C-alpha positions, 0 to 999 in steps of 0.5 A: 499499499502507498504510505506516502500520505496519512492512512486516515486519508486512504480507505486502504490505509485505514484497513491496514491500520485496523489489521495492525491493531488486531494483531497488536490486540492478539498478544502474539505480535513480535515487537520488531513487527510493531516497531516497523508498523509504527515507523511506517505510520510516523513516516506517513504523518500518522503519529497518533495512529503509531501511538495507538498501535504501541498502546494496544500492543503494550496493554495486550502482550505479556512481553518482557520487552514491553518497556522498549515499546513504552520508550518508543511510544513516549518518544512519539508523544514527545515529538507531538508535544504531549509532554504529560502523556509522554511523562506517564508512558516513560514512567510506565517503562521505568516501572517495568525496567527501573534502571533503563537509562534512556527512559530516565533521560527522556523523562527528564526532557518531558519534565523540563518541558512541563516546567518541573526543572528540579525533577528533570535534574534529579532524573539526569542526576540518577544517570550521570552519577551511575558509572555504568548505567543500564541501556538498550543499544547505547554506550554507557558513556554516551548516556552519562554525557547526555545527562551531564550536558543537559543538566548543565544546560538547564542549570545555566538557563536557571542562572546557577552558573557555578553548578552548571560549570561543575557538571561541564568539568565532569563531562569534559573530564570524561570526554575532552573532545566535546567542542560544544561543551567546551564552548559553553564552559568558556562562556559560563566562566565569562558570565561569572567573571571567572578569570582566567576564562581559559582555565584548563583541566586534564586533557582540555588544553588552552588551544582546545578552549580557544578553538571551541569559543563561540563568536560572541564569546570571542567578542567578549574575550578579544578585540583581535579581528583575526581571532574573530574571523577564525572563530566564525570560519570554524563555526561555518565549517563545522555547523553550516551545510555546504550548498553547491546547488544554483542559488534559489533566486536564479530565474525568479521573475521580479517586478513591481516594488523592491521587496525587502526581507528581514530574517530573524528569530528575535522579533519579540521582547529581545534587544533586536526587537526592542531596537528595530520596532520602529524601523519597519514602519519607516520604510517608503511603502510606495517604493518598498514591500516589506516581508518578515521571515521569522521563527520568533516566539509568540510572547504575547507582548504589545511589542511583538504585535507592533512588530508583526503589524509593521510588515506587509507580509509575515512568514513564520518559519517554525518547523520549516527546514532551511532549504524550504525557508530559502525557497519561501524567500525566493518564491516571495521575490525578495530582492534584498534579504537582511539577516538580523542574527548572524551567528548569535544564539538561535540563528539559522545561517543555513538559510542564507547558504541557499541564496534565496535573494540576490542580495543578502546583508548582515545587520545589527544582531552581530557587529562582527564578521559571520564568514557566511558564504551567503552574506554579501554585505554588512551594514556598519559604521566606522567604529564597529567595522574600522576600515583597517580591519576590512581584511578580516571581514568576508562581507563588504561594508556599507557604512552608515554616516554616524551610528549603525545602530537603530533605536525605537523613538516611541519606546516609553521610558520608566520614570527614573528612580532618585539616587536614594531609591537606587541606593546611590550617594547624592553626589559622585559620578555613577558608571552604568552598564546595562549589558550582561556582565560578560559584555562589559 
């Protein structure tokens, strides 16, 4: 049968699903067959039916491997964002096999999604503190590293930096080759103003830490443009897919107004959103058509609503892969695509590699070179991008006459506190910095 579309849309597909459910109810169906059927259903876009097959089989079959079926069932529920249901199913698996490490790891993820961080940390702790966790088809070390690294990540989000750093150290001592962990280790020391930032341990050398530093971390650590370029090039080499196909904008018909697209996941209550809120409405709509291509979160703020309303067209990219996102940009006939993120957190530089627009420009989010092959220009000023440093930029500069940074003139400022309210002396000069401490 053709499973390329969901079985619910095909009468013959429904018949096969009913057949599979009957086999699942029999109590005699081998688990490999169950897994194959569930996989085919998932591939056909029928994840709910796959869950039903597992649920039916687990309820009817007295197999010693029911915990494996529960694990797979829970994984599908997690993908469906049914985190509470997934939690219940993972707990079923653990009731059958209390030492099943993979189920504890995934249970931790569901608890995190449900906002129960301490419970998630406890599940991961039970795995990383076990020197030989039990598993199905996985190396115990990989499971411990998964637990260490996710616990460290969550602790960092909770701003429990010292605890997070301690777990990163333990993880790197087990496997010093983990570049991503070394990157977060460097940055979390920056967040704590822990000097020297490049504190070595075991087989983790200064060079390894330097070469693992993120671009934002390097901007905090060094003003050497060569090091910044090196960091960007390493990221692009390791993380951005190499695209050899013809640019997607080739052969697209362009007519009418000049179409400008903004690419960002920060068009909400974020520094980029706050700074650019007025920008989009200031375009001359008689000459330009303004598009947003965005995976920004819906934070429910007035700022978010204001930003979205300023665009002529808003295309959400949640769940859209990089190539398809670039195709949407090309299909919209975008003439100039402005990337507002570069290599900052949550960026999607892979979209730019497909060249959805004939002109692609970097602006605002990253005041440095991204080294992305798909970015031609960077909007800057001569302070952010000194002419003597141009040899270290892969982009060509478009210099603005004064300051490159836009700001929102309509933002309502709060009433300034008195010195007494701020705990400051009545006289004397006060130094203020409103950045994160690692940016000072």
